Backbone of each chain as ProteinMPNN parsed JSONL, in Angstrom:
{"seq_chain_A": "MKQVIVVNRSLALPKGKLAAQVAHAAVGAFVAAGAQAQMAWLQAGMPKIVVYAADADALVQLEIDAQQQQIPACLVHDAGRTVLPAGTITCLGLGPAPAAIVDRLTGGLPLV", "coords_chain_A": {"N_chain_A": [[31.112, 24.385, 97.365], [30.376, 27.699, 99.372], [28.243, 30.199, 100.799], [27.912, 31.298, 103.762], [25.4, 33.553, 105.415], [25.265, 34.998, 108.626], [22.46, 36.346, 110.594], [21.497, 38.813, 113.166], [19.834, 37.849, 115.235], [18.221, 38.695, 117.564], [17.849, 41.775, 117.243], [16.078, 42.188, 115.56], [15.467, 43.354, 112.639], [14.109, 45.531, 110.278], [13.23, 44.414, 106.653], [14.147, 46.194, 104.392], [16.177, 47.201, 106.047], [17.957, 45.225, 106.022], [18.727, 43.157, 104.412], [20.37, 44.588, 102.568], [22.451, 45.326, 104.936], [22.98, 42.807, 104.896], [23.737, 42.273, 102.114], [25.969, 43.321, 103.016], [27.464, 41.918, 104.294], [27.661, 39.726, 102.666], [29.747, 40.638, 100.694], [31.71, 41.003, 102.244], [32.795, 39.347, 103.451], [33.545, 37.759, 100.521], [35.534, 39.068, 99.766], [37.138, 39.021, 101.82], [38.295, 36.583, 101.549], [40.58, 33.903, 99.466], [41.608, 33.967, 96.35], [41.131, 31.661, 94.2], [39.09, 30.73, 95.962], [37.075, 32.751, 95.974], [36.784, 31.804, 93.017], [36.049, 28.928, 92.388], [33.561, 29.859, 93.953], [32.02, 30.886, 92.708], [32.225, 30.517, 90.272], [30.267, 28.439, 90.705], [27.97, 29.486, 90.87], [27.37, 31.304, 93.125], [26.462, 29.715, 95.046], [24.08, 30.57, 98.181], [23.102, 30.859, 101.783], [20.998, 32.676, 104.051], [20.84, 32.996, 107.379], [19.446, 32.381, 110.998], [21.319, 34.029, 113.729], [21.076, 34.05, 117.278], [21.974, 36.404, 118.715], [24.013, 39.104, 119.229], [26.336, 38.076, 120.734], [26.255, 35.234, 119.843], [27.219, 35.951, 117.35], [30.399, 36.699, 117.307], [31.111, 35.121, 118.454], [30.921, 32.887, 116.445], [32.355, 34.212, 114.591], [35.366, 33.64, 116.276], [35.067, 30.963, 115.796], [35.521, 31.104, 113.205], [37.468, 31.969, 112.294], [39.531, 30.553, 113.452], [38.511, 27.816, 111.47], [39.809, 28.817, 109.873], [37.879, 29.792, 107.541], [36.948, 33.123, 105.567], [35.7, 35.749, 107.489], [32.882, 38.397, 107.736], [32.534, 40.652, 109.73], [29.764, 42.318, 110.423], [29.562, 45.896, 111.603], [27.129, 48.251, 112.411], [26.435, 51.524, 110.959], [25.384, 52.786, 112.441], [23.481, 55.229, 111.34], [20.943, 55.115, 110.824], [18.511, 53.298, 112.129], [19.463, 51.965, 114.139], [22.332, 52.08, 116.671], [25.114, 53.456, 115.964], [27.165, 50.982, 115.32], [26.742, 48.786, 116.16], [26.254, 44.819, 116.011], [25.674, 43.218, 112.992], [25.144, 41.556, 111.698], [27.184, 38.323, 110.27], [29.607, 37.171, 107.116], [30.284, 34.021, 106.491], [32.592, 32.307, 104.332], [33.192, 32.578, 100.73], [33.165, 28.992, 100.996], [34.678, 26.031, 101.351], [31.108, 23.14, 101.413], [31.031, 21.481, 103.928], [32.4, 22.181, 106.056], [31.714, 24.517, 106.063], [28.974, 23.915, 107.122], [29.656, 23.143, 109.554], [29.8, 24.808, 111.462], [27.505, 25.962, 110.86], [25.055, 24.478, 110.347], [23.381, 24.749, 112.144], [21.544, 25.897, 112.176], [18.471, 28.449, 112.351], [16.99, 28.725, 109.284], [16.612, 32.362, 107.617]], "CA_chain_A": [[31.596, 25.976, 97.418], [28.952, 28.16, 100.318], [28.169, 31.286, 101.698], [26.369, 31.316, 104.823], [25.393, 34.396, 106.285], [24.493, 34.641, 109.957], [21.92, 37.597, 111.063], [21.394, 39.224, 114.515], [17.944, 37.788, 115.11], [17.719, 39.863, 118.691], [17.011, 43.063, 116.571], [14.203, 42.104, 114.392], [15.28, 44.831, 111.684], [12.961, 45.862, 108.773], [13.191, 43.973, 105.345], [15.247, 46.415, 103.689], [17.698, 46.852, 106.478], [18.031, 43.551, 106.518], [18.974, 42.903, 103.193], [21.497, 46.354, 103.724], [23.397, 44.632, 105.902], [23.558, 40.98, 104.427], [24.396, 42.187, 101.315], [27.497, 44.082, 103.253], [28.191, 41.126, 105.026], [28.126, 38.661, 101.194], [31.186, 40.947, 99.613], [32.835, 42.28, 102.964], [33.684, 37.952, 103.376], [33.689, 37.329, 99.188], [36.68, 39.844, 99.946], [38.176, 38.618, 102.625], [38.329, 35.509, 100.489], [41.265, 34.12, 98.118], [41.272, 34.26, 94.859], [40.805, 29.942, 94.308], [37.619, 29.967, 96.938], [36.209, 33.593, 95.196], [36.589, 31.786, 91.416], [35.307, 28.018, 92.286], [31.803, 30.028, 94.451], [31.946, 32.143, 91.372], [31.858, 29.245, 89.104], [29.07, 27.772, 91.0], [26.302, 30.195, 91.17], [27.925, 32.056, 94.238], [25.272, 29.532, 96.262], [24.724, 30.833, 99.674], [22.465, 31.116, 102.442], [20.782, 33.385, 105.227], [20.017, 32.15, 108.525], [19.568, 33.258, 112.097], [21.879, 33.573, 115.058], [20.568, 34.418, 118.913], [22.454, 38.254, 119.724], [25.579, 39.877, 119.068], [27.81, 37.349, 121.108], [26.238, 34.516, 118.883], [28.263, 35.987, 116.036], [31.191, 36.857, 117.678], [31.758, 33.963, 119.175], [30.148, 32.078, 115.46], [33.816, 33.797, 113.359], [36.356, 32.797, 116.617], [35.093, 29.791, 115.471], [35.445, 30.269, 111.714], [39.438, 32.315, 112.009], [39.895, 28.817, 114.053], [38.786, 27.196, 110.205], [40.043, 29.503, 108.36], [36.637, 30.221, 106.78], [36.858, 33.99, 105.384], [35.098, 36.135, 107.71], [33.245, 39.794, 107.073], [31.055, 40.556, 110.631], [29.012, 44.547, 110.361], [29.266, 45.975, 112.09], [26.041, 49.231, 111.969], [27.09, 53.008, 110.371], [24.706, 53.758, 113.138], [22.922, 56.209, 110.719], [19.058, 54.384, 110.308], [17.703, 52.749, 113.056], [20.511, 51.391, 114.443], [23.155, 52.907, 117.875], [26.101, 53.227, 115.334], [28.653, 49.856, 115.797], [25.19, 47.249, 116.58], [26.468, 43.773, 115.46], [23.786, 43.155, 112.514], [25.45, 39.663, 110.812], [28.383, 38.039, 109.826], [29.448, 37.004, 106.476], [31.578, 33.23, 106.083], [33.129, 31.949, 103.083], [33.183, 31.739, 100.134], [33.676, 28.428, 101.649], [33.327, 23.983, 101.455], [30.057, 23.253, 102.227], [31.232, 21.219, 104.682], [33.553, 23.653, 106.805], [31.213, 26.413, 107.111], [28.346, 23.564, 107.594], [30.045, 22.688, 110.466], [29.386, 25.869, 112.068], [26.539, 27.219, 111.002], [24.201, 24.012, 110.092], [22.113, 23.594, 113.084], [21.085, 28.064, 112.272], [17.584, 28.624, 111.332], [16.899, 29.663, 108.334], [15.149, 33.463, 108.27]], "C_chain_A": [[30.37, 26.999, 98.452], [29.014, 29.475, 100.832], [27.188, 31.308, 102.953], [26.56, 33.006, 105.731], [24.309, 34.805, 107.396], [24.322, 36.181, 110.239], [21.649, 37.185, 112.703], [20.236, 38.782, 114.438], [17.547, 39.037, 116.881], [16.81, 41.252, 118.249], [16.098, 43.125, 115.556], [14.295, 43.722, 113.649], [14.936, 44.092, 109.818], [13.966, 45.125, 107.635], [14.409, 44.376, 104.865], [17.004, 47.368, 104.765], [18.244, 45.646, 106.278], [18.947, 43.142, 105.619], [20.648, 43.781, 102.477], [22.482, 44.697, 103.839], [23.95, 43.12, 105.82], [24.208, 40.818, 103.604], [26.463, 42.566, 101.5], [28.159, 42.823, 103.473], [28.943, 40.192, 103.699], [29.535, 39.505, 100.372], [32.115, 41.406, 100.623], [33.719, 40.257, 103.185], [33.991, 37.258, 101.664], [34.625, 37.734, 98.984], [37.629, 39.48, 100.66], [38.321, 37.726, 101.472], [39.852, 35.153, 99.208], [41.504, 33.951, 97.008], [41.192, 32.976, 94.332], [39.538, 30.393, 94.619], [36.744, 31.199, 95.96], [35.872, 32.953, 93.797], [35.573, 30.397, 91.482], [33.981, 28.763, 92.771], [30.848, 31.218, 92.612], [31.141, 31.259, 90.59], [30.729, 28.522, 89.444], [27.598, 28.129, 91.159], [26.207, 31.222, 91.929], [26.236, 30.936, 94.764], [25.395, 30.142, 98.273], [22.554, 31.228, 100.261], [22.011, 32.222, 103.284], [19.86, 32.694, 106.692], [20.422, 33.226, 109.989], [20.445, 32.676, 113.099], [21.082, 34.221, 116.521], [20.547, 35.682, 118.736], [24.063, 38.133, 118.943], [27.059, 38.519, 119.802], [27.619, 35.978, 120.344], [27.163, 34.403, 118.155], [29.017, 36.368, 116.178], [32.337, 35.817, 118.084], [31.932, 33.185, 117.516], [32.534, 32.501, 114.346], [35.429, 34.371, 114.241], [35.933, 31.922, 115.253], [35.311, 29.471, 113.376], [37.291, 31.082, 111.4], [39.756, 30.602, 112.465], [40.123, 27.623, 112.68], [39.731, 28.156, 109.694], [39.595, 29.627, 107.098], [37.086, 32.002, 106.603], [35.359, 34.29, 105.854], [35.113, 37.722, 107.65], [32.175, 39.965, 108.543], [30.572, 42.34, 110.696], [28.687, 44.574, 110.954], [27.996, 47.878, 111.804], [27.004, 49.972, 111.691], [26.485, 53.782, 111.601], [23.965, 55.166, 112.593], [21.784, 56.444, 110.638], [18.977, 54.462, 111.308], [18.472, 52.129, 114.263], [21.737, 52.101, 115.764], [24.537, 52.358, 116.928], [27.23, 51.694, 116.68], [27.897, 48.668, 116.023], [25.934, 46.311, 115.721], [25.078, 42.983, 114.412], [24.369, 41.538, 111.798], [26.502, 39.898, 110.706], [28.558, 37.323, 108.629], [30.614, 35.641, 106.564], [31.588, 32.665, 104.643], [32.494, 33.11, 102.186], [33.767, 30.092, 100.745], [33.956, 26.953, 101.389], [31.952, 24.133, 102.786], [30.375, 22.377, 103.788], [31.876, 21.53, 106.14], [32.995, 24.358, 107.315], [29.789, 25.438, 108.2], [28.305, 23.365, 109.022], [29.701, 23.327, 111.979], [28.435, 27.109, 112.081], [25.466, 25.808, 110.737], [23.591, 23.224, 110.91], [21.065, 25.366, 112.723], [19.544, 27.922, 111.58], [17.323, 29.224, 110.523], [16.422, 31.103, 108.36], [14.261, 33.306, 106.653]], "O_chain_A": [[29.243, 26.855, 97.979], [30.08, 29.784, 101.365], [25.957, 31.33, 102.975], [27.499, 33.431, 106.404], [23.089, 34.926, 107.291], [25.195, 37.048, 110.227], [21.591, 36.109, 113.299], [19.484, 39.254, 113.585], [16.707, 39.93, 116.994], [15.712, 41.666, 118.621], [15.553, 44.03, 114.925], [13.66, 44.755, 113.86], [15.166, 43.226, 108.973], [15.193, 45.209, 107.674], [15.43, 43.694, 104.772], [18.108, 47.811, 104.447], [19.398, 45.466, 106.667], [20.031, 42.745, 106.047], [21.701, 43.3, 102.058], [22.873, 43.699, 103.233], [24.869, 42.512, 106.37], [25.07, 39.941, 103.542], [27.491, 42.356, 100.856], [29.255, 42.58, 102.967], [30.144, 39.948, 103.576], [30.213, 38.912, 99.533], [33.122, 42.043, 100.316], [34.924, 40.033, 103.07], [34.677, 36.237, 101.624], [35.185, 37.184, 98.036], [38.814, 39.54, 100.335], [38.478, 38.257, 100.372], [40.127, 35.933, 98.297], [41.819, 32.801, 97.313], [41.15, 33.378, 93.17], [38.753, 30.508, 93.678], [35.833, 30.785, 95.243], [34.841, 33.354, 93.258], [34.499, 30.44, 90.882], [33.031, 28.417, 92.067], [29.902, 31.75, 92.03], [29.94, 31.211, 90.324], [30.14, 27.938, 88.535], [26.565, 27.513, 91.421], [25.323, 32.064, 91.77], [25.115, 31.444, 94.79], [26.268, 30.119, 99.14], [21.505, 31.554, 99.705], [22.928, 33.043, 103.269], [18.76, 32.172, 106.873], [21.154, 34.206, 110.125], [20.53, 31.488, 113.411], [20.369, 35.18, 116.224], [19.483, 36.284, 118.593], [24.797, 37.32, 118.382], [28.206, 38.272, 119.43], [28.679, 35.403, 120.1], [27.894, 33.422, 118.016], [29.241, 36.947, 115.115], [33.562, 35.693, 118.078], [33.093, 32.862, 117.263], [33.395, 31.768, 113.861], [36.324, 35.035, 113.718], [36.298, 32.095, 114.09], [35.288, 28.489, 112.634], [38.07, 30.757, 110.505], [40.157, 29.706, 111.723], [41.081, 26.862, 112.542], [40.485, 27.713, 108.827], [40.187, 29.625, 106.019], [37.66, 32.371, 107.628], [34.31, 33.823, 105.411], [36.116, 38.433, 107.574], [31.066, 39.436, 108.472], [31.26, 43.299, 111.047], [27.768, 43.887, 111.4], [28.338, 48.564, 110.841], [28.178, 49.666, 111.898], [26.78, 54.94, 111.895], [23.878, 56.124, 113.361], [21.326, 57.569, 110.436], [19.27, 55.534, 111.838], [17.879, 51.859, 115.307], [21.938, 53.207, 115.262], [24.988, 51.217, 117.03], [27.639, 51.553, 117.832], [28.461, 47.575, 116.068], [26.337, 46.789, 114.66], [24.029, 42.451, 114.774], [23.625, 40.594, 111.532], [27.057, 40.986, 110.854], [27.656, 36.485, 108.606], [31.79, 35.979, 106.693], [30.58, 32.627, 103.937], [31.757, 34.054, 102.472], [34.982, 30.081, 100.942], [32.843, 26.553, 101.047], [31.751, 24.612, 103.902], [29.799, 22.834, 104.774], [31.625, 20.908, 107.172], [33.167, 24.895, 108.409], [29.481, 25.748, 109.351], [27.267, 23.383, 109.682], [29.463, 22.811, 113.071], [28.347, 28.22, 112.604], [24.439, 26.33, 111.17], [23.283, 22.032, 110.905], [19.959, 25.622, 113.199], [19.39, 27.394, 110.479], [17.32, 30.441, 110.71], [15.636, 31.232, 109.299], [13.173, 33.858, 106.489]]}, "seq_chain_B": "MKQVIVVNRSLALPKGKLAAQVAHAAVGAFVAAGAQAQMAWLQAGMPKIVVYAADADALVQLEIDAQQQQIPACLVHDAGRTVLPAGTITCLGLGPAPAAIVDRLTGGLPLV", "coords_chain_B": {"N_chain_B": [[30.76, 57.257, 95.612], [28.785, 54.587, 95.065], [26.319, 51.83, 95.916], [23.589, 50.63, 94.793], [21.045, 48.318, 95.116], [18.278, 47.052, 93.706], [14.802, 45.571, 94.319], [12.441, 43.83, 93.264], [9.547, 44.467, 93.198], [6.949, 43.015, 92.638], [7.008, 40.675, 93.389], [6.747, 40.608, 95.92], [8.729, 39.243, 97.737], [9.957, 37.342, 100.666], [11.379, 37.575, 103.408], [13.449, 36.084, 104.455], [14.693, 35.365, 101.208], [14.973, 38.283, 100.486], [16.53, 39.031, 101.513], [18.798, 37.739, 100.455], [18.169, 36.946, 97.675], [19.284, 40.084, 97.098], [22.586, 40.195, 98.469], [23.355, 39.195, 96.54], [23.156, 39.502, 93.842], [24.77, 42.324, 94.981], [27.05, 40.838, 95.45], [27.46, 40.036, 92.547], [27.483, 42.576, 91.217], [29.904, 44.127, 92.194], [31.656, 42.312, 91.292], [31.15, 42.959, 88.795], [32.959, 44.925, 88.486], [35.544, 47.132, 87.831], [38.73, 47.386, 88.754], [39.614, 49.973, 90.16], [37.057, 51.289, 90.772], [35.837, 49.259, 92.363], [38.011, 49.444, 94.685], [37.731, 51.988, 95.364], [35.117, 51.82, 96.312], [35.637, 50.083, 98.766], [36.919, 51.417, 100.195], [35.43, 53.456, 100.778], [34.072, 52.234, 102.947], [31.901, 50.411, 101.465], [29.045, 51.702, 100.593], [25.338, 51.564, 100.026], [22.111, 51.589, 99.289], [18.875, 49.59, 99.204], [16.253, 49.751, 97.265], [13.008, 50.037, 95.672], [11.927, 49.099, 92.372], [8.919, 48.335, 90.243], [8.615, 46.687, 88.689], [9.29, 43.019, 86.882], [10.388, 44.492, 83.872], [10.789, 46.481, 84.57], [13.269, 46.511, 86.051], [14.682, 45.577, 83.877], [15.284, 47.919, 82.253], [16.228, 49.383, 83.603], [18.977, 48.194, 83.311], [19.296, 48.047, 81.018], [19.426, 50.7, 80.787], [21.629, 51.537, 82.64], [24.134, 50.155, 81.592], [23.677, 52.082, 79.371], [25.143, 54.046, 80.308], [27.569, 52.914, 81.563], [27.669, 51.455, 83.924], [28.447, 49.263, 86.197], [26.652, 46.09, 86.043], [24.113, 44.45, 87.562], [22.349, 42.156, 86.365], [19.764, 39.55, 88.419], [18.877, 36.357, 88.257], [16.363, 33.807, 89.223], [17.386, 30.512, 90.402], [15.527, 29.129, 90.99], [14.918, 27.067, 93.116], [13.524, 27.438, 95.876], [11.002, 29.216, 96.346], [9.774, 30.274, 93.742], [9.513, 30.381, 90.314], [12.09, 29.564, 88.508], [14.651, 31.345, 86.466], [13.108, 33.898, 86.951], [13.346, 37.277, 87.55], [14.538, 38.642, 90.212], [16.272, 40.928, 91.082], [18.555, 43.969, 91.078], [21.309, 44.8, 91.225], [23.524, 47.658, 90.936], [26.386, 49.197, 90.14], [29.803, 49.785, 92.464], [29.833, 52.603, 91.856], [30.239, 56.7, 90.753], [28.246, 58.239, 93.282], [26.324, 59.948, 91.577], [25.812, 59.464, 89.163], [25.258, 57.054, 89.304], [22.813, 57.964, 90.778], [21.143, 59.721, 89.054], [19.615, 57.223, 87.528], [18.399, 55.96, 89.539], [17.302, 57.117, 91.221], [14.899, 58.322, 91.918], [13.228, 56.328, 93.042], [11.71, 54.66, 95.769], [12.602, 53.687, 98.775], [13.267, 50.107, 100.366]], "CA_chain_B": [[30.913, 55.34, 95.526], [27.697, 53.858, 95.909], [26.108, 51.574, 94.866], [22.078, 50.815, 94.667], [20.26, 47.424, 94.112], [17.099, 47.24, 92.812], [14.573, 45.174, 94.469], [11.39, 43.337, 92.118], [8.4, 44.961, 94.394], [5.579, 43.059, 92.342], [6.943, 39.301, 94.112], [6.674, 40.711, 97.64], [9.194, 38.672, 98.232], [9.763, 36.765, 102.135], [12.594, 39.007, 104.333], [15.387, 35.918, 104.277], [14.743, 35.219, 100.025], [14.833, 38.915, 99.56], [17.48, 39.384, 101.801], [20.227, 36.87, 100.096], [18.61, 38.263, 95.962], [20.614, 41.431, 97.222], [23.207, 39.937, 98.476], [24.028, 37.885, 95.11], [22.747, 41.42, 93.122], [25.599, 43.267, 95.243], [28.285, 40.838, 94.42], [27.495, 40.501, 91.0], [27.482, 44.435, 90.349], [31.233, 44.467, 92.844], [32.633, 41.832, 90.505], [31.592, 43.429, 87.628], [33.362, 46.751, 88.378], [36.633, 47.79, 87.491], [39.607, 47.692, 90.194], [39.655, 51.273, 90.411], [35.947, 51.095, 91.551], [35.591, 48.377, 93.452], [39.128, 49.995, 95.778], [36.942, 53.311, 96.105], [34.865, 51.683, 97.518], [35.967, 49.349, 99.53], [37.813, 52.473, 101.312], [34.547, 54.503, 101.271], [33.39, 51.72, 102.919], [30.82, 49.732, 100.533], [27.562, 52.181, 100.95], [24.683, 51.301, 99.701], [21.281, 51.27, 99.152], [17.967, 49.255, 98.581], [15.184, 50.163, 96.892], [12.174, 49.03, 94.646], [11.04, 48.98, 91.261], [7.377, 48.127, 90.475], [8.13, 44.814, 87.93], [10.778, 42.719, 85.929], [10.154, 45.069, 83.18], [11.618, 48.288, 84.963], [14.293, 46.497, 85.965], [15.96, 45.067, 82.522], [14.916, 48.634, 81.761], [17.262, 49.972, 84.428], [19.725, 47.317, 83.933], [19.578, 48.23, 79.571], [19.745, 52.133, 81.102], [23.423, 51.076, 83.188], [24.56, 49.911, 80.135], [24.566, 53.025, 78.381], [26.03, 54.747, 81.459], [29.137, 52.389, 81.919], [27.639, 51.225, 85.32], [28.582, 47.791, 86.202], [25.309, 46.262, 86.31], [24.181, 42.343, 87.553], [20.711, 41.336, 86.539], [19.772, 38.02, 89.732], [17.342, 35.476, 87.829], [16.436, 33.281, 91.149], [17.694, 29.128, 90.177], [13.854, 27.898, 90.816], [14.862, 26.027, 93.718], [12.278, 27.349, 96.743], [9.379, 29.423, 95.607], [9.532, 31.382, 92.971], [9.638, 29.62, 88.785], [13.177, 29.713, 87.868], [14.491, 32.652, 85.654], [12.202, 34.937, 87.95], [13.632, 38.284, 87.577], [14.032, 39.67, 91.543], [16.892, 42.517, 91.814], [19.395, 44.591, 89.673], [22.673, 44.986, 90.865], [24.341, 48.942, 89.845], [27.351, 49.81, 91.005], [30.105, 50.908, 92.863], [29.722, 53.802, 90.289], [29.784, 57.535, 91.05], [26.485, 58.925, 92.975], [25.995, 61.328, 90.932], [25.362, 59.116, 88.647], [23.661, 55.772, 89.942], [21.171, 58.487, 91.319], [20.309, 59.613, 87.235], [18.321, 56.207, 86.983], [17.685, 55.159, 90.523], [17.146, 58.573, 92.656], [13.792, 58.423, 92.057], [12.76, 54.988, 93.469], [11.204, 54.238, 97.787], [13.618, 52.452, 100.161], [12.673, 49.039, 100.745]], "C_chain_B": [[29.848, 54.943, 96.348], [27.153, 52.705, 94.825], [24.366, 50.311, 95.653], [21.497, 49.469, 94.452], [18.636, 47.743, 94.194], [15.645, 46.157, 93.175], [13.26, 44.314, 93.239], [10.385, 43.728, 92.46], [7.375, 44.211, 93.723], [5.77, 41.461, 92.795], [7.016, 39.48, 95.448], [7.149, 39.324, 97.831], [9.95, 38.143, 100.496], [11.235, 38.091, 102.166], [14.127, 37.847, 104.184], [15.824, 35.361, 102.645], [15.553, 36.404, 99.686], [16.462, 38.789, 100.193], [19.564, 38.32, 100.699], [20.365, 37.316, 98.38], [19.282, 38.72, 96.076], [21.624, 41.154, 97.866], [23.283, 39.259, 96.743], [24.294, 39.233, 94.698], [24.39, 42.329, 93.847], [27.18, 42.014, 94.833], [28.721, 40.877, 93.348], [27.939, 41.261, 90.812], [28.95, 44.44, 91.048], [31.664, 43.036, 91.49], [32.971, 42.094, 88.957], [32.338, 44.586, 87.376], [34.592, 46.942, 88.281], [36.757, 47.259, 89.309], [39.484, 48.353, 91.199], [38.072, 51.804, 91.047], [35.254, 50.648, 92.768], [37.135, 48.716, 95.238], [38.378, 50.946, 96.075], [36.047, 52.464, 96.935], [34.294, 51.23, 98.527], [36.055, 50.744, 100.58], [36.645, 53.475, 102.161], [33.184, 53.386, 102.384], [31.628, 51.187, 102.977], [29.134, 50.367, 100.99], [27.03, 51.904, 100.372], [23.487, 51.178, 100.082], [20.553, 50.38, 98.429], [16.659, 49.65, 98.355], [14.11, 49.424, 95.798], [11.8, 50.032, 93.422], [10.003, 48.482, 90.938], [7.717, 46.324, 90.201], [9.253, 44.443, 87.435], [10.666, 43.487, 84.692], [10.585, 46.086, 83.542], [13.261, 47.86, 85.673], [15.271, 45.686, 84.708], [15.578, 46.175, 82.246], [16.091, 49.694, 82.21], [18.683, 49.238, 84.051], [20.928, 47.962, 81.877], [20.552, 49.986, 79.634], [21.623, 52.285, 81.668], [23.778, 51.003, 81.867], [25.58, 50.992, 79.399], [25.685, 53.851, 79.293], [27.257, 54.201, 81.554], [28.956, 52.001, 83.169], [27.845, 49.825, 85.282], [26.906, 47.476, 87.334], [25.716, 44.434, 86.943], [22.91, 42.266, 87.58], [20.349, 40.046, 87.592], [17.727, 37.393, 88.752], [17.482, 34.176, 89.02], [16.53, 31.625, 90.088], [16.299, 28.5, 90.715], [13.964, 27.295, 92.053], [13.879, 25.942, 95.267], [10.913, 28.182, 96.006], [8.885, 30.501, 94.646], [10.145, 30.282, 91.933], [11.21, 29.956, 88.595], [13.464, 30.419, 86.298], [14.272, 33.586, 85.967], [13.452, 35.838, 87.974], [13.494, 39.11, 89.043], [14.902, 40.816, 91.842], [17.944, 42.787, 90.158], [20.196, 44.825, 90.5], [23.23, 46.592, 90.436], [25.612, 49.278, 91.036], [28.431, 49.104, 91.439], [30.024, 51.222, 91.566], [29.473, 55.158, 91.535], [28.311, 57.42, 91.592], [25.815, 59.287, 92.321], [25.143, 60.593, 89.992], [24.471, 57.691, 88.017], [22.405, 56.744, 89.921], [20.472, 58.83, 90.23], [19.357, 58.249, 87.594], [18.035, 55.659, 88.094], [17.016, 56.448, 91.47], [15.362, 58.407, 93.142], [13.242, 57.058, 92.848], [13.123, 54.706, 94.794], [12.337, 53.698, 98.374], [12.689, 51.622, 100.072], [12.425, 49.446, 102.147]], "O_chain_B": [[29.739, 54.882, 97.573], [27.335, 52.579, 93.614], [24.277, 49.565, 96.629], [21.378, 49.339, 93.233], [18.074, 48.675, 94.769], [15.214, 45.783, 92.085], [13.661, 44.477, 92.087], [9.667, 43.087, 91.693], [6.341, 44.699, 94.177], [4.747, 40.798, 92.625], [7.343, 38.536, 96.167], [6.396, 38.372, 98.035], [10.286, 39.021, 101.291], [11.741, 38.935, 101.427], [15.287, 38.193, 103.96], [16.975, 34.948, 102.5], [16.537, 36.281, 98.957], [17.427, 38.506, 99.483], [20.779, 38.464, 100.567], [21.353, 37.707, 97.758], [20.307, 38.389, 95.479], [22.031, 42.282, 98.143], [22.089, 38.96, 96.728], [25.245, 39.952, 95.003], [25.056, 42.947, 93.016], [28.12, 42.333, 94.104], [29.768, 41.374, 92.934], [28.986, 41.151, 90.175], [29.619, 44.987, 90.172], [32.177, 43.676, 90.573], [33.926, 41.863, 88.215], [32.39, 45.17, 86.293], [34.84, 46.843, 89.483], [36.039, 46.992, 90.273], [39.337, 48.082, 92.391], [38.077, 52.766, 91.815], [34.56, 51.143, 93.656], [37.075, 48.285, 96.39], [38.164, 50.96, 97.287], [36.204, 52.395, 98.154], [33.236, 51.483, 99.104], [35.322, 50.953, 101.547], [36.656, 53.992, 103.278], [31.982, 53.602, 102.542], [30.689, 51.331, 103.759], [28.261, 49.704, 101.549], [27.723, 51.635, 99.39], [23.363, 50.681, 101.201], [20.942, 50.074, 97.302], [15.941, 49.891, 99.326], [14.4, 48.39, 95.196], [11.502, 51.226, 93.432], [9.974, 47.581, 91.776], [7.431, 45.301, 90.823], [10.222, 45.202, 87.419], [11.144, 42.622, 83.958], [10.855, 46.845, 82.611], [14.194, 48.655, 85.788], [16.443, 45.33, 84.841], [14.956, 45.788, 81.257], [16.681, 50.524, 81.518], [19.645, 49.796, 84.578], [22.107, 48.143, 81.576], [21.565, 50.394, 79.066], [22.528, 52.954, 81.169], [23.642, 51.964, 81.111], [26.759, 51.103, 79.061], [26.823, 54.173, 78.953], [28.177, 55.014, 81.641], [29.981, 52.086, 83.847], [27.41, 49.191, 84.321], [26.36, 47.949, 88.331], [26.675, 43.664, 86.903], [22.277, 42.292, 88.635], [21.2, 39.232, 87.236], [16.534, 37.683, 88.675], [18.525, 33.756, 89.522], [15.8, 31.563, 89.098], [16.185, 27.277, 90.786], [12.872, 26.792, 92.313], [13.534, 24.876, 95.778], [10.058, 27.687, 95.272], [7.954, 31.302, 94.728], [10.987, 29.457, 92.291], [11.284, 31.184, 88.544], [12.818, 30.195, 85.274], [14.974, 34.502, 85.538], [14.523, 35.357, 88.344], [12.658, 40.0, 89.196], [14.544, 41.653, 92.67], [18.059, 42.301, 89.033], [19.504, 45.674, 91.063], [23.358, 46.62, 89.212], [25.652, 49.495, 92.247], [28.471, 47.919, 91.107], [30.093, 50.556, 90.533], [28.924, 55.051, 92.632], [27.379, 56.881, 90.994], [24.613, 59.027, 92.355], [23.95, 60.879, 89.883], [23.696, 57.382, 87.112], [21.339, 56.545, 89.338], [19.304, 58.451, 90.144], [18.219, 58.518, 87.98], [17.306, 54.68, 87.937], [16.213, 56.292, 92.39], [14.82, 58.386, 94.247], [12.321, 57.577, 93.478], [14.28, 54.524, 95.174], [12.839, 52.972, 97.516], [11.524, 51.915, 99.805], [11.845, 48.681, 102.918]]}, "name": "protein", "num_of_chains": 2, "seq": "MKQVIVVNRSLALPKGKLAAQVAHAAVGAFVAAGAQAQMAWLQAGMPKIVVYAADADALVQLEIDAQQQQIPACLVHDAGRTVLPAGTITCLGLGPAPAAIVDRLTGGLPLVMKQVIVVNRSLALPKGKLAAQVAHAAVGAFVAAGAQAQMAWLQAGMPKIVVYAADADALVQLEIDAQQQQIPACLVHDAGRTVLPAGTITCLGLGPAPAAIVDRLTGGLPLV"}
């Protein structure tokens, strides 16, 4: 079981902002998962990686792909209180889900 | 209700690593919270900030303070698979908890 957080590279977020958005995606996707997936992932030590996709369109497409694979997902729209316009798509949390299934979607993406 | 993630500044973590550790702390502290605090915070849109403390000792002390205030907390020790020695304390997730209570512990800390 793993979680993959995919970041919108085109925004070049500052690191504190990036960390907060990634955390938001991680909790949101966790909450969207079933109890069995949650428990298995917690017991495995919450493995996760943070990767880049090119832009918001890529994140939206990945969310669609995840839904088709029944992978829990959380697309994060920034609230617009600080550096970004409200509604900006910053990142996408995927999983916890079996690594082999998530990797089909995100295995080719570079680490942040 | 808010969550505050406190980062060990002395490590100067690269941003992908930082984001993953902050996400770990956020999920860990969320799981440690009661159902009522979880629900109230989710409904509020999961407000969170990411701040710095000086070093691992400061994080350990904050964890003790949080326990005394009955704030859910998750101290993150790195698994040591990449850039850090195993067991390195990287960050501390606090809350969800009422903002006024968390701010007593972390209100003076600078944003990442």
